[in-house]
N, C-alpha and C positions, 0 to 999 in steps of 0.2 A: 358417330354418336353411338354412347352406348345406351344397352338392351338393358335396362335394371332387371325386368322382369327374367332375365336368362340369370344374369346372379342369384334372384329369387329360385329358382330353379336348382341349381347349383346346389345354393342351403337344404333344398327339402332331398335332394339325390344322395350328400354324407350324410344328412340325419336318418335317414331308411336305413342304409350299409351303416351307419354308427349302429344303430337300434337294434339291426340283426346280430352282432355279434356283440352288443351288451346281453342280450337275451342268451347266445352260448357261453359265455363268461359266467352267466349268473347259474344256468339251468348242469353246469356241472360241479354246483353246490348246494342245488336246494331249487324246489318246483316250483314256476307263478304260474299264476293267471294268463298270461301274456303266449307264455308259449302251447297252452291248451286251448286258448283260443280260437277253434278253427284252428285256419292254417295261417296265423299270424308270425311263427315263429317262425318264416326264415324269410317270408316276407318281403324284407329291407332290403334285400338284393337288388332288388326291383330298380333301387338307386342307381347303380351300376348301366340299365338300358337307357334310365333318363340323362346319364352323364352320355351317351355312345351317340344319342339323337342329336346332343347340347352340340356335341363336337361336330356334328355332321354341318350342323348352320354354320356356325361360329370360325369354321375354318374355308366356308363358302361365303362368309362374310366378310371375311379379312384379307384373303387368298386367290379369291373371283378376276380380278383385273390384275393380278400376278401373267407375266407373261416370258419365255427366253430363260436364258442358263442362268443366267445373271439372279435373274429373281428368281427361280426354283432355287438355287443353292442359297442363297440371302436368305427362301423360305423355311428350309431344311432347319438351318444355322438356327433360325427364331426358336423356332419348333424343340428343338433339341437344347436350347439355352435354355426353356420354360420349360420343359420337360425331364431332362435327364439328370441333370447337377443335383437339385433338389429330389431325383429317386433316388441316386447314390446317396446322397447326407443319409435321410431313412433308411433307405436298408445295411446302409453300416449298424447306424442305431440300431438297429434289429439282432444284426446280426452279431453285436457286443454285444448285445442283454440276454442272447439267446445260450451265448456261447456262456457268458456270466454264470446261470443260472441251471445252465444242463451242462456239465461234466460231462455226458459222456454222446457229447453231442455229434450224428454221422455224421461221420468228412465227406463222404461221399456225398452227398446232399449235398453240404454247403460250397461243395466245388459244382456240380452241376446248380445251384440257385446260380452260382457268380456268375457261371455263363450265360444265364437268361436273363441276368440281373446287367450283365453287361451288353450282350449282343440284341437284348427286346426281341430281334425276327430271327425265327427257326430257323438255321442253315446248313447246321451241324444232317447228314443223312443217320445217324446212330442216336439222335431225338427224336424219343419215343413220348412224351409228357411237356406240359409246360411248365414249368418248378419254380419262377424264381425268388430268392430271398425273402424278400416280404411280397410274400402271396397274393395280395391286394394288388401288385405289380400286372397278373397277368392282363387286367384290362386294357393295359397301357402297352399292352405287344401290340393288338389290336390297334390300339392307335398309330401305332406308329403303322403299319400294315395302312392303313386310309389313308395315312400322311405321303406313301412313299405312292402313290395311286395318284393322291390328288400334283405329286409334284410332278410327275410322268403329263401329266395333262398342263401341269406348267412350262416344262421342258420342252413340248412339240403343240407349246403356243396355242391349244385349244380355246377356243372364242367361247365356247357353249358346255362350260365342263357339269352341268350338272347333269345337259342330255349325257354323254357320255358315261358319266359315271349312272349313270339310268340304267346304260345297254353292260358294261363292264361288271357291275358286281353283281347283280343276275345273273351276266351268261360265265362268271368266276361257280358262282354259286349250283348251275345245272351243271357244268363239270364236273363237280365235287357230288354231284347225286349220281351223274346220271354211270361214272369209272369208280365210285369208292374206292378210292385212295387207302392205303395201307402206310406209306409212307407221313407221315405225323408233317415233314414241311406242306404236301400237297394238301392235308387234311384241314393245315391251319390258310392255308391261301384262298382256301373255299369256302370256307365257315359261314355259315347264312349268317351268323351274327354279324357281319358286317353288313347287312340288309339296314337294320338299325342305323348305323348311320347315313345310309342311302336318304329316309323316313324327313331325315334334317337337312339334310343339300337339298328335297326334294322342298322341306316347307321353307328353307331361303328362299328359292328360285320364287313362292307365290308369292312369299313377302315383298318383293321385289314388284315382280309385275302382276301382278294381284289384289286388285283391290274388296279384302275379304269382309263383307260384315259384318260388325257387332253379335246380331243374332248368331250366326253359321260361328265365330267365334266362341260363345258361351257355350253354344248344340257342341265342339269338337270338344272345352275344356269337363262341361257336364258327363261325352260318351269315356273319356281317359278317367275321370274319378269313376263312375260307374263301371269303367272295367277293372280300375284296382279295385274295389270293391267285392266286383263278382271273384278274383282273384283268391279275396282272403275267406271268402266266404263258401266260395265251392271248389278250391285247390287249383292244382301247376302242376302234381306231379316231380321229378328230383329234376327241375328243371334249373334252381337256384344251385344245384348242387355246382362244383368247380371243372369237377371230369366231363360232367354233363355238357358243359357248354365250348371247351376244350378240345375235347371229343368230335363235335358238332352232334353228335347222337340226340342234345334235348336242343340244341340250339336253330332249327327251325319252328319248332313248339315254345320256344321260348320267346321270337319275334315278334307272335302272332301273340297269345297271352301277354306277353310282356310289353313287347316292344311297341306295338302299334298302339291301346293304352295311352304309354308314354310319349309317346309321338301327337297323340291328341291334344293332352296334354298340354305340351310344348309348343302346339299351333295353336292351341285355343290361348294360351299365355300372351304368348309373341303379340298375336292380332288383337288382343284386347286392351296391351300397350298402344296398338301404331295407333288406337281408334281412344286416346285416352281414359280407357277405363280403371276401375282400380287404383289408380294412380301412386294413393298413400302406399298400398298396400306393397307395389312395387319400390319406392323407396323408403319404405323402413330400414334405418340405419342400423340396427343390429342384425337384418337377415340378408343386407345386403354385404357387412362385414364374416358373417358367415360364410354368403358367396365366395368371395374374395380370397376365404380361409380354404373354400372347403380342399383344396389341393393335397392342400398342408395336414387336415384334418384326415381324410381320407388314408395318406400316406404314414399314419402317426395314430392312430388311434387302433389297429390291429395295434405296435409297437403296447404303448400302453395297456390294454386290455391282457396284455401277455403278462406285463413283468406284474398287472393286478393280481392276477390269476398266483403268479408267486406268490403273493404279500399273502393271499386266505388260507394259501397251503398251508405256512407259519400258525399264521394272527387267529384258522378257524372263519368258517365267512359268517356275519355278527349282523347283517342289515337282513330288514323282509326283503323275501325275493322279489315284488314287484317294484318297491321305492328303488329295488337299486339298480333295477335296468336303468332309469329315469336319471338316478344321482350318477353309476358312473359314467353314460352317453355326454352330463353336462358337462361331467372333469374331462372326458375325452375332446368335446369341444372344446371347452375352455385350450385346454391343452395343445391342440393343433390349431385355439387361436395365436396361444403363446409363440408357437411354432414359426409359425406365420410371420408373426410381428418379428420376430429374434433371428430367425434366420432364412425363410423361404425371400422376403420381401428382402432385405438386403443382401445376400447373394444373390437376387435377381441386379439391385441398381448395380451391382459388383462386377456384373460378367458382362452389363449393360454398358456400363461404364464407356467413355472411350477417351486412353491416354493424350494429356497435356502436349498443350505442341510443342517442342525444341525449339526454341528460338537458334538462330547460330550468334554463336558469341560475337562476330563481326558483324552485324547487327545493331546487336544493345550496346554498341561501344561507340562514342560521342564521333 
């Protein structure tokens, strides 16, 4: 069964991320009211936290009944085919654009970027940071760490996966807080940001085992939206910055300020849909399309804004600052949807297509 509120929230999450980078593009050339409106300027980065919660829910939803080596390997294969090929294509696209516009591009940075793009998870002891070629790819590294944890549960035939994840992920975080590791690999694998995936796992368990009342679901949604508003008005420090989360220095604060409200919104929407509330909203065709295309939009919008910035360097900035943010967002979303329809969906279809059965020659003869 497809949960359409998940697709709706994916659309919201990617639009938030596109918004923050649209402001980044605009403020390089002009000053807008949006970048000066309380703490709205960097708030869109919260879309990633919403994505993490959604991932925790979805992986639990589709793979909770997987057990053993064969199904574990199948799980990793499906995750790889769903995530990596299109990510590599999008990364290659950005690298081509970057090398085209920047004639003095740093070779070392590109080589390190290739390392983080291909390997996804930090495995080399010389690594000091996480910097894939396509910068938004940092979140996929944490996605893959969650997948690996889930794979181990499948491998060891754990029946109550939610309960064990409830023990393992916090334990890893506690180890990191107690040891204060300097090795980047340990910093990464004990990063508190992983708690946001756990929120999704818990929501899935509640979805399966608890009949959440409509009033409770609505309250969760209101609390989550209220948390978002609070962050915009009262601020959130530097938790939106990439270094803050990958180093782990601001991750716990981010989990509390951004992860919890996002989890409340996720839970509220899912439980309300289960109760049949807001059915028209969850089934909005455009919202479902943006939700379906959210991964492509996420992977391509940064490249789109980079190219757009290079164009403005040659032509000059000619739009109203605030209007340009929405124009750029619409164009980036449109480009991402095109990429989804013309690249992602055909590629996934190709990768999942089964080879035709070869009929033996003698069997075809009369």
